[in-house]
C-alpha positions as CSV (number, residue, x, y, z in Angstrom):
1,M,15.8,-21.4,8.7
2,A,12.3,-22.1,10.1
3,N,13.4,-21.0,13.6
4,I,14.7,-17.5,12.6
5,D,13.2,-14.8,14.8
6,L,11.0,-12.3,13.0
7,A,13.5,-9.6,13.9
8,E,16.2,-11.3,11.9
9,R,14.2,-12.0,8.7
10,S,14.2,-10.1,5.5
11,V,11.2,-7.9,5.0
12,I,8.7,-7.1,2.2
13,L,6.4,-4.2,3.0
14,V,3.7,-3.3,0.5
15,T,1.2,-0.5,0.6
16,L,-1.9,-0.8,-1.6
17,D,-2.5,2.9,-2.1
18,S,-6.1,4.1,-1.4
19,C,-7.5,0.5,-1.2
20,R,-10.7,0.2,0.6
21,Y,-11.3,-2.6,3.1
22,D,-14.6,-3.6,1.6
23,V,-13.0,-3.8,-1.9
24,A,-10.3,-6.1,-0.6
25,A,-12.9,-8.3,1.2
26,S,-14.7,-8.8,-2.1
27,A,-11.7,-9.3,-4.3
28,H,-10.1,-12.6,-5.4
29,T,-6.6,-12.4,-4.0
30,P,-5.2,-15.9,-3.5
31,N,-1.6,-14.8,-3.1
32,L,-2.5,-12.3,-0.3
33,A,-4.7,-14.9,1.3
34,N,-1.7,-17.3,1.5
35,L,-0.1,-14.8,3.9
36,G,-2.9,-15.1,6.4
37,P,-6.4,-13.9,7.1
38,L,-7.5,-10.5,5.8
39,L,-7.7,-8.2,8.8
40,R,-9.8,-5.1,9.2
41,A,-7.5,-2.4,10.4
42,E,-7.5,1.4,11.2
43,S,-4.9,3.6,9.6
44,P,-3.1,6.4,11.5
45,G,-3.3,8.6,8.4
46,T,-5.9,9.8,5.9
47,Y,-3.6,10.4,2.9
48,T,-0.3,9.1,1.6
49,L,2.2,11.4,3.3
50,P,1.1,11.1,7.0
51,A,0.1,7.4,6.6
52,H,3.6,6.5,5.3
53,A,5.4,8.7,7.8
54,A,3.6,6.7,10.6
55,L,4.3,3.4,8.8
56,F,8.0,4.1,8.3
57,N,8.2,4.7,12.1
58,G,6.6,1.3,12.8
59,F,3.0,2.3,13.2
60,L,1.1,0.0,11.0
61,P,-2.7,0.2,10.6
62,R,-4.0,-1.4,13.8
63,P,-6.2,-4.5,13.5
64,V,-9.6,-3.9,15.2
65,S,-9.7,-7.6,16.2
66,G,-6.7,-7.3,18.5
67,P,-3.2,-9.0,18.5
68,L,-1.6,-10.5,15.4
69,T,-0.3,-14.0,14.9
70,V,2.6,-14.2,12.4
71,D,4.5,-17.5,11.9
72,G,3.3,-18.7,15.2
73,N,4.3,-15.5,17.0
74,K,1.6,-13.5,18.8
75,A,2.2,-9.8,19.0
76,D,0.2,-6.6,19.5
77,S,2.2,-5.1,16.6
78,I,5.0,-6.0,14.1
79,W,7.3,-3.1,14.8
80,R,7.6,-0.7,17.7
81,S,9.9,2.3,17.8
82,S,11.8,3.2,20.9
83,A,10.5,6.7,20.4
84,A,6.9,5.6,21.1
85,R,5.6,6.2,24.6
86,P,6.2,3.4,27.1
87,S,3.7,0.6,26.8
88,T,3.1,-3.0,27.8
89,R,2.1,-3.9,24.3
90,H,4.3,-6.6,22.8
91,A,6.0,-5.9,19.5
92,A,7.6,-8.6,17.4
93,V,10.4,-6.3,16.2
94,P,11.3,-3.5,18.6
95,F,13.7,-1.0,17.0
96,D,15.6,2.2,17.9
97,G,16.4,3.8,14.5
98,S,14.8,6.9,13.3
99,T,12.9,4.9,10.7
100,L,12.4,1.2,9.8
101,M,14.7,1.8,6.9
102,A,17.5,3.3,9.1
103,H,17.1,0.3,11.5
104,Y,17.5,-2.3,8.8
105,S,20.2,-0.4,7.0
106,R,22.2,-0.3,10.2
107,K,21.8,-4.1,10.6
108,G,23.4,-4.6,7.2
109,Y,20.2,-5.2,5.1
110,R,19.9,-4.0,1.5
111,V,17.1,-1.4,1.8
112,V,15.2,-0.8,-1.5
113,G,12.1,1.3,-2.1
114,A,9.8,1.6,-5.1
115,G,6.8,3.8,-5.6
116,G,4.2,4.9,-8.1
117,V,2.2,7.8,-6.6
118,T,3.6,11.3,-6.8
119,F,4.5,11.6,-3.1
120,F,7.2,9.1,-4.1
121,D,8.5,11.0,-7.1
122,S,12.1,11.3,-6.2
123,S,12.7,13.9,-9.0
124,N,10.6,16.4,-7.0
125,P,12.9,17.9,-4.3
126,A,9.8,18.7,-2.1
127,N,9.2,14.9,-1.6
128,G,10.8,13.7,1.6
129,L,9.6,10.1,1.6
130,P,12.0,8.7,-1.1
131,K,14.9,10.4,0.7
132,L,14.4,8.0,3.6
133,F,15.7,5.2,1.5
134,P,19.3,4.6,0.4
135,E,18.0,3.3,-2.9
136,F,14.6,4.3,-4.4
137,H,12.9,3.6,-7.7
138,Y,10.0,5.7,-8.9
139,F,7.9,4.3,-11.8
140,G,5.0,6.7,-12.0
141,H,4.5,9.8,-14.1
142,P,6.1,13.1,-12.8
143,F,3.6,15.3,-10.9
144,R,2.2,18.2,-12.9
145,P,0.0,20.6,-10.8
146,S,-1.7,21.9,-14.0
147,A,-2.8,18.5,-15.2
148,T,-6.5,18.3,-16.0
149,P,-8.7,15.4,-15.0
150,R,-8.8,14.4,-18.7
151,A,-5.0,14.3,-18.8
152,R,-4.7,12.3,-15.6
153,V,-6.9,9.5,-16.9
154,A,-4.8,7.0,-18.8
155,D,-4.1,3.3,-19.1
156,R,-1.1,2.2,-17.0
157,G,1.4,-0.6,-17.4
158,E,5.1,-0.1,-17.0
159,D,4.5,2.9,-14.8
160,L,3.1,0.6,-12.1
161,P,5.8,-0.5,-9.7
162,L,4.5,-4.1,-9.6
163,A,5.1,-4.4,-13.3
164,H,8.7,-4.7,-12.3
165,T,8.7,-7.6,-9.8
166,R,11.6,-9.4,-11.5
167,M,13.8,-6.3,-11.2
168,L,12.9,-5.7,-7.6
169,A,13.4,-9.3,-6.7
170,D,16.8,-9.4,-8.4
171,L,17.9,-6.4,-6.4
172,C,16.9,-8.1,-3.2
173,L,18.5,-11.4,-4.1
174,E,21.9,-9.7,-4.6
175,A,22.0,-9.2,-0.8
176,E,22.1,-11.7,2.1
177,R,19.2,-9.9,3.8
178,F,16.9,-7.2,2.4
179,F,14.1,-4.8,3.3
180,L,11.9,-4.1,0.3
181,F,9.2,-1.5,0.3
182,V,6.7,-1.2,-2.6
183,N,4.0,1.5,-2.8
184,C,1.4,-0.1,-5.1
185,S,-0.3,2.6,-7.2
186,S,-2.6,0.3,-9.1
187,T,-5.4,0.7,-6.5
188,H,-5.0,4.5,-6.6
189,I,-7.2,6.6,-8.9
190,P,-7.4,6.2,-11.9
191,Y,-7.4,2.4,-11.0
192,T,-6.3,1.4,-14.5
193,T,-4.2,-1.8,-14.9
194,P,-4.1,-4.6,-17.5
195,F,-7.1,-6.1,-15.6
196,S,-9.0,-2.8,-15.5
197,P,-8.4,-1.0,-18.8
198,L,-10.2,2.2,-19.9
199,T,-13.5,2.1,-21.7
200,K,-15.5,5.0,-22.9
201,R,-17.8,4.8,-19.9
202,N,-15.3,4.4,-17.1
203,K,-13.0,7.0,-18.6
204,E,-15.8,9.6,-18.3
205,L,-16.6,8.4,-14.7
206,I,-13.0,8.7,-13.6
207,Q,-12.8,12.2,-15.0
208,R,-15.8,13.1,-13.0
209,L,-14.4,11.4,-9.9
210,Y,-11.2,13.5,-10.3
211,Q,-13.3,16.6,-10.3
212,L,-15.0,15.5,-7.1
213,H,-11.7,14.6,-5.5
214,D,-10.3,18.0,-6.4
215,S,-13.3,20.1,-5.4
216,Q,-14.4,17.9,-2.4
217,Q,-17.9,18.7,-3.7
218,N,-20.9,17.4,-1.7
219,A,-22.2,14.2,-3.3
220,S,-25.7,15.5,-3.4
221,D,-24.8,18.4,-5.7
222,D,-26.2,17.7,-9.1
223,D,-26.0,13.9,-8.5
224,L,-22.7,13.8,-10.2
225,L,-22.3,10.1,-9.7
226,T,-25.1,7.6,-9.3
227,A,-24.9,4.4,-7.2
228,E,-24.4,2.4,-10.4
229,D,-21.6,4.7,-11.4
230,I,-19.9,4.2,-8.0
231,E,-20.2,0.4,-8.4
232,V,-18.3,0.7,-11.7
233,L,-15.5,2.6,-10.1
234,L,-15.3,0.3,-7.1
235,D,-15.1,-2.7,-9.5
236,M,-12.2,-1.0,-11.2
237,Q,-10.4,-0.7,-7.9
238,R,-11.3,-4.4,-7.2
239,R,-9.8,-5.5,-10.5
240,A,-6.8,-3.3,-9.9
241,L,-6.2,-5.1,-6.6
242,E,-6.6,-8.5,-8.3
243,W,-3.9,-7.5,-10.8
244,A,-1.7,-6.4,-7.9
245,D,-2.3,-9.8,-6.3
246,T,-1.0,-11.7,-9.4
247,R,2.1,-9.5,-9.5
248,L,2.7,-10.0,-5.8
249,G,2.4,-13.7,-6.4
250,D,5.3,-13.4,-8.9
251,L,7.3,-11.3,-6.4
252,F,6.6,-13.8,-3.6
253,S,7.6,-16.8,-5.7
254,R,11.0,-15.2,-6.5
255,L,11.7,-14.4,-2.9
256,D,10.0,-17.1,-0.9
257,A,13.2,-19.2,-0.5
258,R,14.5,-16.4,1.8
259,R,11.3,-16.8,4.0
260,P,10.8,-13.0,4.5
261,L,8.4,-11.4,6.8
262,V,5.6,-9.9,4.6
263,V,3.3,-7.1,5.5
264,V,0.7,-5.8,3.0
265,C,-1.7,-3.0,3.9
266,A,-3.4,0.0,2.5
267,D,-2.1,3.4,3.6
268,H,-5.7,4.7,3.7
269,G,-9.0,4.1,2.0
270,E,-11.3,6.1,-0.2
271,E,-14.7,7.6,0.2
272,F,-17.3,7.3,-2.6
273,G,-19.9,9.7,-1.3
274,E,-21.0,7.7,1.8
275,G,-20.5,10.7,4.0
276,G,-21.0,13.4,1.4
277,R,-17.5,13.6,0.0
278,F,-15.2,11.7,-2.4
279,G,-11.6,10.8,-2.1
280,H,-9.4,10.9,1.0
281,A,-7.5,13.3,3.3
282,H,-10.5,13.6,5.6
283,P,-11.8,11.5,8.5
284,H,-14.4,9.0,7.4
285,P,-14.7,5.3,8.2
286,T,-14.2,4.4,4.5
287,V,-10.9,6.4,4.6
288,A,-9.7,5.1,7.9
289,T,-10.6,1.4,7.5
290,V,-8.0,-0.5,5.5
291,P,-7.0,-4.1,4.7
292,L,-4.0,-5.7,6.3
293,W,-2.3,-9.1,5.7
294,C,0.8,-10.4,7.6
295,G,2.8,-13.6,7.1
296,V,6.1,-15.3,6.4
297,L,6.7,-16.7,2.9
298,G,7.8,-20.3,2.4
299,G,6.2,-21.6,5.5
300,E,4.3,-24.8,6.0
């Protein structure tokens, strides 16, 4: 099995929604570290929808350090669509389907998706991303446009996709080969997980952060968040990532005998006032710069 080409392997693709590169670099993530070195990469999208549209067409965040090495294979990119303009760049897995999911489905893989942010709410007919999967599981709360910041701040547990690693692994193991996508919502505002529960202080800070996200208010207006406040929020995202790492460790241990190709990245980052705004969906280095790990499970 060790000599299987990357193009023939099962796949685990995980997006850490909104996770900043500097948060990932400061977090304790031993299971992600086992995949390979943390890479600084640049995302093609500044919020969930365009970032995943690019990703599902093979356009991963691009490492600023140059080519990748995965399981001894050097490549400029993991996937490359035949729809991309001609290039001499080497891709580990060229494909000609309309999406990665269509490509792997056509090859007979079981293709399974799971999500936790509202762009993946398959009950909303306006959401196109879940429709790209033959099988999709949404674990988050249904989107409510009228929800106030107070209502959106809540502890989270079973509504986080990575709380369901056993179920997801079992679905994959029913097939000879699989393509599993997981949108990890733990690193997305409100950053609450079993490792980062609500307290009186951080609940108030997250409510204020939601207001800044919604209004795109300039950070200098009324000093709504201090540097100390921002450190509290960044630490929440860090601990949310560390929780995700423990859950990914469980997922990896259940699937490592299949030696799948694993790609874990953020879809975009998050600005905390560095350029005068908060949140994402706008061009800023903290939004465009994301973490990326690639590797093959069950290797030496």
